[in-house]
C-alpha positions in Angstrom: -8.7 -34.7 19.6 -11.1 -31.8 19.3 -14.6 -32.2 18.0 -13.1 -30.8 14.7 -10.7 -33.9 14.3 -8.0 -31.6 14.9 -5.4 -32.4 17.5 -5.6 -30.0 20.4 -2.6 -27.7 21.2 -1.2 -29.1 24.6 0.1 -25.7 25.1 -2.8 -23.9 24.9 -4.5 -23.4 28.0 -8.1 -21.8 28.8 -7.8 -18.0 29.5 -8.1 -17.0 32.8 -11.1 -14.6 33.8 -11.3 -11.4 35.7 -14.6 -9.5 36.5 -13.9 -5.9 37.1 -16.4 -4.1 39.3 -15.6 -0.5 39.3 -18.1 2.7 38.9 -15.5 5.0 37.3 -15.6 3.9 33.6 -12.1 5.4 32.7 -10.4 3.4 35.3 -12.3 0.3 34.6 -11.6 0.7 31.0 -7.6 1.3 31.6 -7.6 -1.9 33.6 -9.4 -3.9 31.2 -7.2 -2.7 28.5 -4.3 -4.1 30.1 -5.5 -7.3 31.3 -6.7 -8.2 27.9 -3.2 -7.2 26.2 -2.1 -9.7 29.2 -4.1 -12.4 27.8 -7.2 -12.5 30.2 -10.5 -12.7 29.4 -12.2 -9.4 31.0 -15.9 -8.8 31.8 -16.9 -5.1 33.6 -19.7 -4.3 35.7 -20.3 -0.5 36.9 -22.1 -1.4 40.2 -22.1 -4.2 42.4 -25.6 -5.4 41.8 -24.7 -6.1 38.2 -21.4 -7.4 39.2 -22.9 -10.0 41.4 -25.3 -11.3 39.1 -22.6 -11.6 36.2 -20.3 -13.4 38.7 -23.1 -15.8 39.6 -24.0 -16.7 36.0 -20.3 -17.3 35.3 -17.9 -17.3 37.8 -14.9 -15.7 37.3 -11.4 -16.6 38.4 -10.6 -13.4 39.9 -12.7 -10.1 40.9 -11.5 -6.8 40.9 -13.8 -5.0 43.4 -13.7 -1.2 44.0 -13.7 -1.0 48.1 -15.0 2.7 47.4 -18.5 1.6 46.1 -21.1 2.5 48.4 -21.8 -0.2 51.0 -24.8 -1.4 49.8 -23.5 -2.4 46.6 -20.7 -4.2 48.3 -22.6 -6.1 50.9 -24.3 -8.5 48.4 -21.0 -9.3 46.5 -19.1 -9.8 49.7 -21.5 -12.4 51.0 -22.9 -13.6 47.6 -21.4 -17.0 47.7 -18.2 -19.4 47.0 -17.1 -17.0 44.3 -16.5 -14.1 46.7 -15.5 -16.3 49.9 -12.5 -14.3 51.5 -13.2 -11.0 49.9 -13.0 -7.7 52.0 
């Protein structure tokens, strides 16, 4: 039972989270728009440093990483812990 005393809906699942790390605003917005329409909880970062901080603070289920970001921005993301294990 939920804290409010109401029964929880067994069909309702937590929304899966996606972090988009993309420096092209129009592309990031398009991806975010479509993912939200499909029911995902979407966060966005426009650079690797910000994206890594966001992922470490609130680990997403999936990270969409722009592989064309400058190398210095990707390096921390690709080795930044278990959230990014196996990326790149």
